One Martini backbone bead per residue (centre of mass of N, CA, C, O) as a GRO file, in nm:
protein
  256
    1MET     BB    1  -6.110  -6.293  -1.878
    2GLY     BB    2  -6.148  -6.056  -2.089
    3GLU     BB    3  -6.191  -5.977  -2.416
    4ARG     BB    4  -5.967  -5.765  -2.445
    5ARG     BB    5  -5.739  -5.942  -2.324
    6GLU     BB    6  -5.758  -6.163  -2.534
    7GLN     BB    7  -5.685  -5.973  -2.771
    8ILE     BB    8  -5.411  -5.889  -2.670
    9LEU     BB    9  -5.288  -6.173  -2.682
   10SER     BB   10  -5.332  -6.214  -2.984
   11VAL     BB   11  -5.155  -5.980  -3.079
   12LEU     BB   12  -4.897  -6.067  -2.928
   13ARG     BB   13  -4.859  -6.344  -3.073
   14GLU     BB   14  -4.825  -6.214  -3.357
   15ALA     BB   15  -4.609  -5.961  -3.292
   16GLY     BB   16  -4.462  -5.978  -2.979
   17PHE     BB   17  -4.589  -5.683  -2.948
   18VAL     BB   18  -4.710  -5.385  -2.767
   19THR     BB   19  -4.888  -5.081  -2.755
   20ILE     BB   20  -5.072  -4.856  -2.595
   21ASP     BB   21  -5.162  -4.676  -2.831
   22GLY     BB   22  -5.245  -4.905  -3.025
   23LEU     BB   23  -5.463  -5.029  -2.839
   24ALA     BB   24  -5.640  -4.781  -2.796
   25GLN     BB   25  -5.711  -4.754  -3.096
   26ARG     BB   26  -5.824  -5.038  -3.148
   27PHE     BB   27  -6.047  -5.020  -2.886
   28GLY     BB   28  -6.148  -4.727  -2.807
   29CYS     BB   29  -5.958  -4.635  -2.566
   30SER     BB   30  -5.771  -4.564  -2.311
   31ALA     BB   31  -5.453  -4.571  -2.197
   32GLN     BB   32  -5.529  -4.632  -1.902
   33THR     BB   33  -5.686  -4.891  -1.959
   34VAL     BB   34  -5.455  -5.047  -2.087
   35ARG     BB   35  -5.258  -5.027  -1.852
   36ARG     BB   36  -5.431  -5.194  -1.657
   37ASP     BB   37  -5.428  -5.449  -1.821
   38LEU     BB   38  -5.119  -5.492  -1.823
   39ILE     BB   39  -5.077  -5.509  -1.523
   40ALA     BB   40  -5.259  -5.754  -1.473
   41MET     BB   41  -5.116  -5.946  -1.681
   42ASP     BB   42  -4.839  -5.934  -1.550
   43GLN     BB   43  -4.926  -6.053  -1.271
   44LEU     BB   44  -5.016  -6.331  -1.430
   45GLY     BB   45  -4.786  -6.390  -1.661
   46LEU     BB   46  -4.882  -6.310  -1.973
   47LEU     BB   47  -4.674  -6.070  -1.955
   48LYS     BB   48  -4.435  -5.796  -2.036
   49ARG     BB   49  -4.360  -5.503  -1.923
   50PHE     BB   50  -4.296  -5.184  -2.079
   51HIS     BB   51  -4.220  -4.899  -2.216
   52GLY     BB   52  -4.532  -4.848  -2.381
   53GLY     BB   53  -4.579  -5.172  -2.318
   54ALA     BB   54  -4.551  -5.518  -2.448
   55GLY     BB   55  -4.447  -5.859  -2.397
   56LEU     BB   56  -4.339  -6.151  -2.388
   57PRO     BB   57  -4.242  -6.378  -2.192
   58GLY     BB   58  -3.888  -6.326  -2.195
   59ALA     BB   59  -3.830  -6.080  -2.405
   60VAL     BB   60  -3.616  -5.921  -2.191
   61GLU     BB   61  -3.410  -6.117  -2.199
   62ARG     BB   62  -3.042  -6.149  -2.170
   63PRO     BB   63  -2.829  -6.309  -2.333
   64SER     BB   64  -2.542  -6.440  -2.358
   65TYR     BB   65  -2.280  -6.466  -2.565
   66THR     BB   66  -2.255  -6.772  -2.549
   67ASP     BB   67  -2.550  -6.829  -2.615
   68LYS     BB   68  -2.568  -6.681  -2.889
   69ARG     BB   69  -2.364  -6.868  -3.048
   70ALA     BB   70  -2.589  -7.121  -3.029
   71ILE     BB   71  -2.805  -6.952  -3.180
   72ASN     BB   72  -2.911  -6.987  -3.487
   73THR     BB   73  -2.673  -7.052  -3.699
   74SER     BB   74  -2.815  -7.087  -3.973
   75GLY     BB   75  -2.958  -6.814  -3.987
   76LYS     BB   76  -2.704  -6.638  -3.954
   77GLY     BB   77  -2.559  -6.746  -4.202
   78ALA     BB   78  -2.765  -6.644  -4.409
   79ILE     BB   79  -2.747  -6.349  -4.336
   80GLY     BB   80  -2.444  -6.313  -4.386
   81ARG     BB   81  -2.451  -6.382  -4.690
   82SER     BB   82  -2.644  -6.152  -4.775
   83ALA     BB   83  -2.463  -5.923  -4.680
   84ALA     BB   84  -2.199  -5.992  -4.838
   85ALA     BB   85  -2.341  -5.961  -5.128
   86LEU     BB   86  -2.341  -5.632  -5.112
   87VAL     BB   87  -2.047  -5.625  -5.164
   88ARG     BB   88  -1.804  -5.410  -5.318
   89ALA     BB   89  -1.573  -5.279  -5.482
   90GLY     BB   90  -1.441  -5.020  -5.268
   91ASP     BB   91  -1.568  -5.064  -5.005
   92THR     BB   92  -1.699  -4.940  -4.694
   93VAL     BB   93  -1.726  -5.134  -4.390
   94PHE     BB   94  -1.937  -5.185  -4.118
   95LEU     BB   95  -1.870  -5.369  -3.808
   96ASP     BB   96  -2.030  -5.482  -3.567
   97VAL     BB   97  -2.151  -5.624  -3.300
   98GLY     BB   98  -2.202  -5.972  -3.305
   99THR     BB   99  -2.304  -6.282  -3.426
  100THR     BB  100  -2.431  -6.190  -3.699
  101VAL     BB  101  -2.194  -6.016  -3.791
  102GLU     BB  102  -1.990  -6.244  -3.780
  103ALA     BB  103  -2.126  -6.401  -4.010
  104ALA     BB  104  -2.060  -6.184  -4.222
  105ALA     BB  105  -1.754  -6.198  -4.193
  106THR     BB  106  -1.729  -6.495  -4.274
  107ALA     BB  107  -1.857  -6.468  -4.555
  108LEU     BB  108  -1.657  -6.257  -4.663
  109ALA     BB  109  -1.400  -6.423  -4.629
  110ARG     BB  110  -1.487  -6.651  -4.827
  111ILE     BB  111  -1.514  -6.476  -5.076
  112LEU     BB  112  -1.217  -6.374  -5.077
  113GLU     BB  113  -1.084  -6.653  -5.103
  114ASP     BB  114  -1.225  -6.727  -5.383
  115ASN     BB  115  -1.289  -6.395  -5.475
  116PRO     BB  116  -1.139  -6.121  -5.489
  117ILE     BB  117  -1.282  -5.789  -5.501
  118GLY     BB  118  -1.134  -5.552  -5.381
  119ASP     BB  119  -1.064  -5.273  -5.202
  120LEU     BB  120  -1.130  -5.313  -4.901
  121ARG     BB  121  -1.302  -5.175  -4.603
  122ALA     BB  122  -1.289  -5.260  -4.252
  123VAL     BB  123  -1.489  -5.132  -3.991
  124CYS     BB  124  -1.443  -5.209  -3.642
  125ALA     BB  125  -1.651  -5.268  -3.328
  126GLY     BB  126  -1.517  -5.567  -3.324
  127LEU     BB  127  -1.289  -5.808  -3.257
  128ASN     BB  128  -1.408  -6.061  -3.396
  129ALA     BB  129  -1.449  -5.953  -3.684
  130ALA     BB  130  -1.155  -5.871  -3.728
  131MET     BB  131  -1.033  -6.162  -3.696
  132ILE     BB  132  -1.187  -6.294  -3.929
  133LEU     BB  133  -1.058  -6.085  -4.156
  134ALA     BB  134  -0.781  -6.134  -4.095
  135GLY     BB  135  -0.594  -6.194  -4.397
  136ALA     BB  136  -0.776  -6.135  -4.607
  137PRO     BB  137  -0.815  -6.084  -4.928
  138GLY     BB  138  -0.875  -5.743  -5.021
  139VAL     BB  139  -0.854  -5.633  -4.709
  140ARG     BB  140  -0.888  -5.363  -4.481
  141VAL     BB  141  -0.836  -5.367  -4.134
  142GLU     BB  142  -1.020  -5.177  -3.887
  143VAL     BB  143  -0.981  -5.062  -3.555
  144LEU     BB  144  -1.136  -4.904  -3.331
  145PRO     BB  145  -1.122  -4.690  -3.095
  146GLY     BB  146  -1.115  -4.782  -2.738
  147GLU     BB  147  -1.319  -4.988  -2.538
  148VAL     BB  148  -1.305  -5.312  -2.357
  149ASN     BB  149  -1.589  -5.453  -2.145
  150THR     BB  150  -1.687  -5.712  -2.307
  151ALA     BB  151  -1.723  -6.045  -2.416
  152ASP     BB  152  -1.785  -5.948  -2.732
  153GLY     BB  153  -1.568  -5.711  -2.812
  154ALA     BB  154  -1.659  -5.431  -2.772
  155ILE     BB  155  -1.627  -5.101  -2.903
  156THR     BB  156  -1.609  -4.810  -2.692
  157GLY     BB  157  -1.673  -4.464  -2.681
  158ALA     BB  158  -1.579  -4.147  -2.758
  159THR     BB  159  -1.354  -4.228  -2.964
  160THR     BB  160  -1.532  -4.403  -3.141
  161VAL     BB  161  -1.738  -4.192  -3.226
  162ALA     BB  162  -1.532  -3.986  -3.340
  163ALA     BB  163  -1.412  -4.168  -3.563
  164LEU     BB  164  -1.683  -4.194  -3.730
  165ALA     BB  165  -1.693  -3.887  -3.819
  166ASP     BB  166  -1.427  -3.960  -4.027
  167VAL     BB  167  -1.624  -4.159  -4.186
  168ARG     BB  168  -1.706  -4.324  -4.495
  169LEU     BB  169  -1.987  -4.529  -4.559
  170ASP     BB  170  -2.155  -4.773  -4.736
  171HIS     BB  171  -2.181  -4.998  -4.503
  172ALA     BB  172  -2.392  -5.086  -4.225
  173PHE     BB  173  -2.355  -5.351  -3.989
  174LEU     BB  174  -2.608  -5.439  -3.759
  175GLY     BB  175  -2.676  -5.497  -3.419
  176VAL     BB  176  -2.968  -5.613  -3.242
  177SER     BB  177  -3.240  -5.690  -2.997
  178ALA     BB  178  -3.486  -5.510  -3.125
  179PHE     BB  179  -3.837  -5.431  -3.190
  180ASP     BB  180  -4.094  -5.233  -3.268
  181ALA     BB  181  -4.403  -5.159  -3.406
  182ASP     BB  182  -4.243  -4.935  -3.602
  183GLY     BB  183  -3.934  -5.064  -3.651
  184ALA     BB  184  -3.758  -4.997  -3.435
  185ALA     BB  185  -3.441  -5.007  -3.298
  186TRP     BB  186  -3.301  -5.206  -3.024
  187ASP     BB  187  -3.119  -5.189  -2.707
  188PHE     BB  188  -2.911  -5.182  -2.411
  189ASP     BB  189  -2.632  -5.043  -2.453
  190PRO     BB  190  -2.534  -4.717  -2.459
  191ALA     BB  191  -2.250  -4.745  -2.585
  192LYS     BB  192  -2.339  -4.911  -2.834
  193VAL     BB  193  -2.554  -4.718  -2.940
  194ALA     BB  194  -2.363  -4.482  -3.006
  195VAL     BB  195  -2.210  -4.637  -3.229
  196LYS     BB  196  -2.444  -4.703  -3.411
  197ARG     BB  197  -2.531  -4.410  -3.468
  198ALA     BB  198  -2.261  -4.321  -3.594
  199SER     BB  199  -2.272  -4.521  -3.833
  200ILE     BB  200  -2.533  -4.419  -3.959
  201ALA     BB  201  -2.429  -4.127  -4.012
  202ALA     BB  202  -2.182  -4.247  -4.206
  203ALA     BB  203  -2.389  -4.393  -4.394
  204ARG     BB  204  -2.548  -4.476  -4.679
  205ASP     BB  205  -2.604  -4.778  -4.568
  206SER     BB  206  -2.829  -4.940  -4.338
  207TRP     BB  207  -2.805  -5.260  -4.164
  208VAL     BB  208  -2.995  -5.505  -4.016
  209LEU     BB  209  -2.891  -5.798  -3.834
  210ALA     BB  210  -3.172  -6.028  -3.783
  211ASP     BB  211  -3.335  -6.248  -3.636
  212ALA     BB  212  -3.672  -6.325  -3.577
  213SER     BB  213  -3.660  -6.304  -3.262
  214LYS     BB  214  -3.641  -5.982  -3.254
  215PHE     BB  215  -3.953  -5.931  -3.314
  216ALA     BB  216  -4.017  -6.055  -2.996
  217ARG     BB  217  -3.857  -5.822  -2.861
  218THR     BB  218  -3.704  -5.627  -2.596
  219ALA     BB  219  -3.571  -5.295  -2.518
  220GLY     BB  220  -3.433  -4.986  -2.366
  221ARG     BB  221  -3.282  -4.872  -2.644
  222ARG     BB  222  -3.272  -4.662  -2.896
  223VAL     BB  223  -3.127  -4.654  -3.212
  224CYS     BB  224  -3.359  -4.643  -3.450
  225ASP     BB  225  -3.537  -4.577  -3.710
  226ALA     BB  226  -3.655  -4.727  -3.991
  227ARG     BB  227  -3.594  -4.477  -4.188
  228GLN     BB  228  -3.266  -4.513  -4.136
  229LEU     BB  229  -3.299  -4.771  -4.309
  230ARG     BB  230  -3.252  -4.977  -4.573
  231GLY     BB  231  -3.250  -5.253  -4.390
  232VAL     BB  232  -3.351  -5.595  -4.322
  233ILE     BB  233  -3.180  -5.892  -4.225
  234THR     BB  234  -3.329  -6.217  -4.237
  235ASP     BB  235  -3.489  -6.555  -4.177
  236ALA     BB  236  -3.784  -6.423  -4.138
  237ALA     BB  237  -4.077  -6.301  -4.160
  238PRO     BB  238  -4.261  -6.072  -4.047
  239ALA     BB  239  -4.522  -5.964  -3.930
  240GLU     BB  240  -4.761  -5.787  -4.081
  241ALA     BB  241  -4.743  -5.526  -3.910
  242LEU     BB  242  -4.434  -5.492  -3.928
  243ALA     BB  243  -4.407  -5.497  -4.234
  244ALA     BB  244  -4.576  -5.238  -4.271
  245ALA     BB  245  -4.388  -5.052  -4.112
  246PHE     BB  246  -4.144  -5.085  -4.294
  247GLU     BB  247  -4.277  -4.989  -4.555
  248THR     BB  248  -4.358  -4.704  -4.459
  249ALA     BB  249  -4.041  -4.635  -4.392
  250GLY     BB  250  -3.855  -4.763  -4.629
  251CYS     BB  251  -3.784  -5.057  -4.520
  252GLY     BB  252  -3.631  -5.322  -4.601
  253VAL     BB  253  -3.677  -5.688  -4.659
  254ILE     BB  254  -3.452  -5.959  -4.611
  255VAL     BB  255  -3.483  -6.302  -4.685
  256ALA     BB  256  -3.245  -6.561  -4.649
   0.00000   0.00000   0.00000
């Protein structure tokens, strides 16, 4: 394997993913040359190609909801507590679908049980988060209209997106599956992505709740650019290059 391909692997191990344009600029060669390298390395099983770049082998696999519930529960718990700590009396909060967002709902419910902060409104695009908060003191739980077609209880559809257009949110807490080298958030399901985008448009502050494994993964549909986010709440700092991309975009990083 040539020196350039060795260096591509080194960058990939550090950042978790690479882009064709970024590698071409780094090595002073054409995008076509980089693309040939990535094709050859993919065939050898050294990486996994995706549109515009490559990730580590296995980085594009999509775990089931049941599997997700058992992965990194302590990290997700810490992330959830940091997110819940941002909520203030009178806030309207959007809770997306996903196990890390569910951890935030659990943390918020515990805060309310111990010391109700009062007059909260939780707008939920996931049945599980809504059930976690149901009955907690000092919060009005609203479930968005729409369809439920997946095991994670996600609520999606045109009526869901339309309902968010009529809501003003203080915080949107979002789950995503991956980030690219520029810090943009990505996911898989177009119906869920549409709901996430609508919540971002309705929110004063949008936060992605994601454990550090998401920094080394890829997905097929862009949710938003990093500049559209107030911040990312995670359990471990991203690699230096990705951290710089978040900083350039004005997207904060909170390590729980």
